[in-house]
C-alpha positions in Angstrom: 21.8 16.5 5.5 20.0 18.6 7.8 19.7 17.7 11.6 15.9 16.5 12.0 17.2 14.2 8.4 20.2 13.2 10.9 17.7 12.1 14.1 14.9 10.6 11.6 17.5 8.1 9.8 18.7 7.2 12.8 15.9 6.1 14.3 14.9 4.3 10.9 18.0 2.5 11.5 17.1 1.0 14.8 13.5 0.8 14.0 14.3 -1.4 11.0 17.6 -3.1 11.9 16.4 -4.6 15.3 12.3 -4.5 15.1 10.7 -4.4 11.8 12.1 -6.3 9.7 12.2 -9.8 12.3 8.4 -8.6 12.7 7.3 -8.7 9.5 9.1 -11.8 8.4 8.5 -13.8 11.7 4.6 -12.9 11.6 4.3 -13.2 8.0 5.3 -16.5 8.5 3.3 -17.2 11.4 0.2 -16.4 9.8 0.9 -18.4 6.5 1.3 -21.2 8.0 -1.5 -20.6 10.5 -3.6 -20.2 7.4 -3.0 -22.6 5.6 -0.8 -20.7 3.0 -3.8 -19.2 2.2 -2.2 -16.3 -0.5 -1.0 -19.3 -3.0 -3.9 -22.0 -2.1 -6.9 -19.5 -2.8 -5.2 -17.5 -5.3 -7.8 -19.3 -8.1 -10.4 -17.8 -5.2 -8.9 -14.0 -5.3 -10.4 -13.8 -9.1 -13.4 -15.3 -8.5 -14.8 -12.8 -5.8 -13.0 -9.5 -7.1 -15.8 -9.1 -9.7 -18.7 -9.8 -7.5 -21.6 -7.2 -7.0 -21.9 -5.6 -3.8 -24.7 -6.5 -1.3 -28.2 -4.5 -1.3 -28.5 -3.6 2.2 -32.5 -3.5 3.9 -33.1 0.2 2.5 -32.4 -0.9 -0.9 -29.1 0.5 -1.6 -26.4 -1.0 -3.0 -22.6 -0.2 -1.0 -19.5 -0.3 -2.4 -18.3 -3.5 -4.2 -15.8 -5.5 -3.6 -13.7 -4.4 -6.6 -14.2 -0.8 -5.7 -12.8 -1.2 -2.3 -9.8 -2.8 -4.0 -9.1 0.3 -6.1 -9.6 2.5 -3.3 -6.4 0.5 -1.2 -4.7 0.0 -4.8 -5.0 3.8 -5.4 -2.9 3.8 -2.1 -0.7 1.1 -2.4 -0.1 1.8 -6.4 1.6 5.1 -6.2 5.6 6.6 -5.7 6.1 3.2 -3.9 6.2 1.1 -7.3 7.9 3.7 -9.3 10.5 6.2 -7.0 10.3 3.7 -4.1 11.7 0.8 -6.8 14.4 3.3 -7.7 15.4 4.2 -4.4 15.8 0.9 -3.6 18.1 0.1 -6.1 19.8 3.0 -5.9 20.6 2.4 -2.2 20.6 -1.2 -2.0 21.5 -2.4 -5.4 20.0 -4.6 -7.8 19.6 -7.7 -5.2 17.4 -5.3 -2.8 14.5 -6.7 -5.7 14.9 -10.0 -4.3 14.1 -9.4 -0.9 11.1 -6.9 -2.1 9.3 -10.2 -3.8 10.1 -12.0 -0.3 8.6 -9.6 1.5 5.3 -9.3 -0.5 4.8 -13.1 -0.6 5.6 -13.6 3.2 3.8 -10.4 4.0 0.4 -11.6 1.9 -0.4 -13.4 4.8 -0.7 -10.6 7.3 -2.8 -8.9 4.3 -5.4 -11.5 4.2 -5.3 -11.7 8.2 -5.3 -7.7 8.6 -8.0 -7.1 5.7 -10.5 -10.1 7.0 -10.5 -9.0 10.6 -11.5 -5.2 9.2 -14.6 -6.7 7.7 -15.7 -8.7 10.8 -15.5 -5.6 13.0 -16.8 -2.6 10.7 -19.6 -0.3 11.4 -21.9 1.1 9.4 -21.8 4.8 9.0 -25.0 6.3 6.9 -25.1 4.2 3.4 -20.9 3.0 3.6 -18.8 1.3 6.1 -16.2 2.1 7.6 -13.6 0.1 9.6 -10.0 -0.9 9.6 -7.3 -1.6 12.8 -8.6 1.1 15.1 -11.9 -0.7 15.0 -10.6 -4.1 15.6 -8.4 -3.2 18.4 -11.4 -1.6 20.2 -13.9 -4.1 19.5 -12.1 -7.4 18.8 -9.5 -6.5 21.9 -11.7 -4.1 24.0 -8.5 -1.6 23.7 -10.2 1.4 22.3 -6.9 3.4 23.7 -4.8 1.5 21.3 -7.1 2.1 18.5 -6.9 5.9 19.3 -3.0 6.0 19.2 -3.2 4.0 15.7 -5.9 6.5 14.6 -3.5 9.1 15.1 -0.5 7.2 13.6 -2.3 6.3 10.5 -3.5 10.2 10.0 -0.2 11.6 10.3 1.4 8.7 8.3 -0.9 8.7 5.4 -3.1 11.7 5.3 -0.4 14.1 6.0 3.7 12.4 5.5 2.8 9.7 3.0 0.8 12.6 1.0 4.0 15.0 0.9 5.9 11.6 -0.6 3.3 11.5 -3.3 3.8 14.9 -4.3 7.3 15.4 -4.0 7.4 12.8 -6.8 4.7 14.4 -8.6 6.7 17.8 -8.8 10.2 16.6 -9.2 8.9 14.4 -12.1 6.7 17.5 -14.1 9.8 19.5 -13.4 12.3 16.6 -15.3 9.3 16.0 -17.8 8.0 19.6 -18.9 10.2 22.1 -16.7 7.8 23.3 -14.7 8.7 25.0 -11.4 8.1 22.5 -8.0 6.2 25.2 -6.3 3.8 26.0 -9.5 3.0 22.1 -9.5 2.7 21.9 -5.8 0.1 25.0 -6.1 -2.1 23.1 -8.5 -1.8 20.0 -6.9 -3.0 21.7 -3.5 -6.2 22.9 -5.4 -6.9 19.1 -6.6 -6.6 17.7 -3.7 -9.0 20.3 -2.0 -11.6 19.5 -4.8 -11.2 15.9 -4.0 -11.3 15.6 0.0 -14.3 18.2 0.2 -16.1 15.9 -1.7 -16.7 12.8 0.2 -16.3 9.0 0.2 -18.6 8.7 -3.2 -16.1 10.9 -5.1 -13.0 9.0 -3.9 -14.5 5.8 -5.1 -15.2 7.6 -8.6 -12.2 8.9 -9.1 -10.0 5.6 -8.0 -11.9 2.9 -10.0 -11.4 5.1 -13.4 -7.7 5.9 -12.8 -6.0 2.6 -10.9 -6.9 0.1 -13.6 -5.9 2.1 -16.5 -2.5 3.7 -15.1 -1.9 0.2 -13.9 -2.6 -1.7 -17.1 -0.7 1.2 -19.4 2.5 0.9 -17.2 2.8 -3.2 -17.1 2.2 -3.0 -21.1 4.8 -0.6 -21.3 7.0 -2.6 -19.4 6.5 -6.0 -21.1 7.4 -4.1 -24.4 10.6 -3.0 -22.9 11.3 -6.8 -21.6 10.5 -8.4 -25.5 12.9 -5.2 -26.7 15.6 -6.9 -24.2 14.7 -10.7 -24.1 18.4 -11.7 -24.2 19.2 -9.8 -21.5 16.5 -11.2 -19.0 18.5 -14.3 -18.1 21.6 -12.1 -16.7 19.2 -9.7 -15.3 17.6 -12.3 -12.7 21.3 -14.0 -12.4 22.2 -9.8 -11.0 19.3 -9.8 -8.9 20.0 -13.2 -7.1 23.7 -12.5 -6.9 23.1 -9.2 -5.3 20.5 -10.4 -2.9 22.9 -12.4 -0.9 26.0 -10.8 -1.2 27.5 -12.5 -4.2 28.8 -9.8 -5.9 32.2 -9.3 -6.5 32.9 -6.0 -4.3 29.6 -6.5 -2.4 31.0 -4.9 1.1 27.9 -4.4 3.0 25.6 -5.0 0.1 23.9 -7.4 1.5 22.8 -5.7 4.6 21.7 -2.7 2.4 20.0 -5.2 -0.3 17.8 -6.7 2.6 17.1 -3.6 4.5 16.1 -1.4 1.1 14.1 -4.1 -0.4 11.8 -4.5 3.0 11.5 -0.8 3.8 10.6 -0.3 0.0 8.6 -3.3 -0.4 6.5 -2.5 2.8 5.7 1.1 1.3 4.4 0.0 -1.7 2.2 -3.1 -0.9 1.4 -2.1 2.9 1.4 -5.6 3.7 0.6 -5.8 7.3 1.3 -2.2 7.9 -2.5 -1.6 8.7 -3.7 0.7 5.8 -5.0 -1.4 3.4 -7.7 -2.7 5.8 -9.0 0.9 6.2 -10.2 0.2 2.9 -11.2 -3.6 2.8 -13.9 -2.3 5.4 -15.9 -0.1 3.0 -16.8 -3.5 0.8 -20.7 -4.7 1.1 -19.9 -8.2 0.7 -21.6 -11.4 2.1 -18.3 -12.9 3.9 -15.1 -11.1 5.1 -12.7 -13.5 3.9 -14.1 -12.1 0.3 -12.0 -9.1 0.7 -9.3 -11.0 2.9 -8.7 -12.6 -0.4 -9.0 -9.7 -2.5 -6.4 -7.1 -0.5 -4.0 -10.1 -0.9 -4.4 -10.4 -4.5 -3.8 -6.5 -4.4 -0.1 -7.0 -2.7 0.5 -9.5 -5.5 -0.6 -7.1 -8.2 1.6 -3.9 -6.8 4.8 -5.5 -5.8 5.0 -8.8 -8.2 3.7 -7.2 -11.1 4.2 -3.3 -11.2 7.2 -2.9 -8.8 8.8 -5.7 -10.8 7.8 -3.8 -14.0 9.7 -0.8 -12.5 13.1 -2.9 -11.4 13.0 -4.4 -14.8 13.1 -1.2 -16.7 15.9 0.1 -14.7 18.2 -3.0 -14.6 18.0 -3.6 -18.2 19.0 0.4 -19.0 21.9 -0.2 -16.7 21.2 3.5 -15.3 21.1 2.1 -11.9 25.4 2.4 -12.0 25.1 6.4 -12.4 26.4 8.0 -9.3 23.5 10.6 -9.4 20.8 7.7 -9.6 17.9 8.3 -6.6 14.8 8.6 -7.5 11.9 9.2 -9.9 14.5 10.0 -12.3 16.4 7.3 -12.2 13.2 5.3 -13.8 12.8 8.3 -16.1 16.1 8.0 -17.5 15.9 4.2 -17.7 12.8 4.6 -19.9 14.6 7.1 -21.8 17.2 4.5 -22.5 14.8 2.2 -23.8 12.4 4.5 -25.9 13.9 7.6 -26.2 13.2 11.2 -24.7 9.2 11.4 -25.0 9.5 8.7 -22.4 10.5 11.7 -19.7 7.4 13.1 -20.5 5.1 9.8 -20.5 6.9 9.2 -16.9 5.9 12.4 -15.4 2.5 11.9 -17.0 2.0 8.3 -15.5 3.5 9.5 -12.1 0.7 12.0 -11.9 -1.6 9.7 -12.3 -0.4 7.2 -10.2 0.7 9.5 -7.2 -2.3 11.7 -7.5 -4.8 8.4 -7.0 -2.4 7.4 -4.1 -3.3 11.0 -2.4 -6.6 10.4 -2.9 -6.5 7.0 -1.0 -4.2 8.0 1.9 -6.6 11.1 2.3 -9.6 8.3 3.1 -7.5 6.8 5.9 -7.0 9.4 7.6 -10.8 10.4 7.3 -12.1 7.5 8.6 -9.6 7.3 11.7 -10.6 11.0 12.5 -14.5 9.5 12.6 -13.0 6.9 14.8 -11.2 9.3 17.9 -14.4 11.6 17.4 -17.3 12.9 15.4 -16.0 16.7 14.7 -16.7 18.8 11.5 -14.0 21.1 12.4 -11.4 18.4 13.2 -12.3 17.2 9.8 -12.0 20.7 8.6 -8.7 21.3 9.8 -7.2 17.9 8.7 -8.5 18.3 5.3 -6.7 21.8 5.2 -3.4 19.9 6.6 -3.9 17.4 4.4 -3.3 20.2 1.4 -0.6 22.0 3.5 1.6 18.9 3.5 0.9 18.2 -0.6 2.5 21.7 -1.1 5.3 21.2 1.2 6.2 17.8 -0.3 6.2 19.4 -3.7 8.9 21.4 -2.4 10.7 19.6 -0.1 14.1 17.8 -0.1 13.8 14.0 -1.3 15.7 12.5 1.8 13.3 14.0 4.7 10.7 13.4 3.2 11.3 9.7 2.5 12.6 9.2 6.1 9.6 10.8 7.6 7.8 8.3 5.9 9.9 4.9 6.9 9.4 6.5 10.6 5.6 6.5 10.4 5.1 3.6 8.7 7.3 1.5 10.9 5.2 2.6 14.1 1.9 1.9 12.3 3.0 -1.7 11.5 4.4 -2.4 14.5 1.1 -1.8 16.6 -0.9 -3.1 13.8 1.2 -6.4 13.8 0.6 -6.8 17.4 -2.7 -6.5 17.2 -3.5 -9.1 14.5 -1.4 -11.4 16.1 -3.7 -11.4 18.9 -6.7 -11.5 17.0 -5.2 -13.9 14.5 -7.6 -17.0 15.7 -10.6 -14.8 14.8 -9.3 -14.4 11.5 -8.7 -18.5 11.1 -12.0 -19.4 12.6 -13.6 -17.0 9.7 -11.8 -18.5 7.2 -12.7 -22.4 8.0 -16.3 -20.8 8.1 -15.9 -19.4 4.3 -14.0 -22.8 3.1 -16.7 -25.0 4.7 -19.1 -23.4 2.9 -17.8 -23.4 -0.4 -17.3 -27.1 0.1 -20.9 -27.5 0.2 -20.8 -25.3 -3.2 -22.7 -22.2 -0.9 -22.2 -18.8 -1.6 -20.7 -18.7 1.7 -22.8 -16.0 3.9 -21.5 -14.8 7.7 -22.8 -14.0 10.7 -21.4 -13.5 14.1 -22.4 -16.4 16.0 -20.8 -18.3 13.8 -17.6 -18.2 15.5 -16.9 -18.4 19.2 -15.5 -15.5 21.2 -15.6 -13.3 18.2 -16.6 -10.0 20.4 -18.6 -7.2 19.5 -19.8 -6.6 15.9 -22.5 -4.0 14.1 -22.7 -5.7 11.0 -22.8 -9.4 10.7 -26.0 -10.6 13.3 -28.7 -12.2 12.1 -31.8 -10.4 11.2 
């Protein structure tokens, strides 16, 4: 382990052991109770609103729909965290890490609802699209532009640069394992493809993600269902293993409980991003009649990401027994597990799948950085430098060591989540009032429409004023 790797790992140990785990659980429970368990109570409503068409503006243009905004955030959520991240969690924390990954998703869904609803409330018009996210609600809701700038810098570095290095790292390893292609060659190809997308604008990002994300997610889940059916008699023992390991009940547990909790929560947060402040940037792009609609849709995204897709990877790995290997660590563990179930062709299949998952994440991650650079200052030169830096980090990630890339991702993820969780706690009363307005209209049989004067002390809003 290099000196830089050791420093970053030590900082992560402090941030997660003493800060992030407590914040995520305590505040997740706070939001869950304060919203009346919205993530469970309004699950049917989430499916109802996801396929609604976007609203049409005064100039006759139709904006980005709820589903399209959902796919932008899903493009970032559904990626290496689901395949490589789950494998990393099991390798480092044992099967019990999966239980803690589930728990943080169920609790964190409350945080996701609050942050994405707030992103809609405080979004701004940018040409024929909307922009928004934590930086915007920190400025308009909290009246703290300085905090918004700190967050904007943090998410731009995290997602646009560091997290994209994680995605390209996983792609290059998977392609090397599946096809024997040099990681340098893969890195060069990825860099060129990234350049084509990031110089194409938001509409191109939407067009790519709304096709890739649903297709790759459905195919992967179907494969997991087939594998579960092939191993149906082993499923009860698998769940028993997860629960026993989660609470350190295995015979040779040692420090396994702490490792399971730590890795489950870290990898769970990396995968579903609940409370981190990333998904709200996508939630703000949707043209909907009421902010709560996107709050519900992004909450559904947390469930799909962790409870469905992460679980699919976990079951594939645990049912194969490959997690017991001494060299088990990242995407190669998922590949070897699939090989056990369905043969060597699975290595090639997963190489293609991880390319689709992770490359769509590169696209979504890039957008988060772009919208936050626009928040700080509209500058074509800054945007050009950022785009070139994204391409450089995609190449760097393709050839870098696994441990350094993941440790850097964890550190920046913790910084982002820390700032965002404080902000949404301070603004949570607004989200609760907006939710109340939505529920009141639904009880009256209306399709809810929101106006800023419906909620007291809402602060500055650009897009919800009565005409």
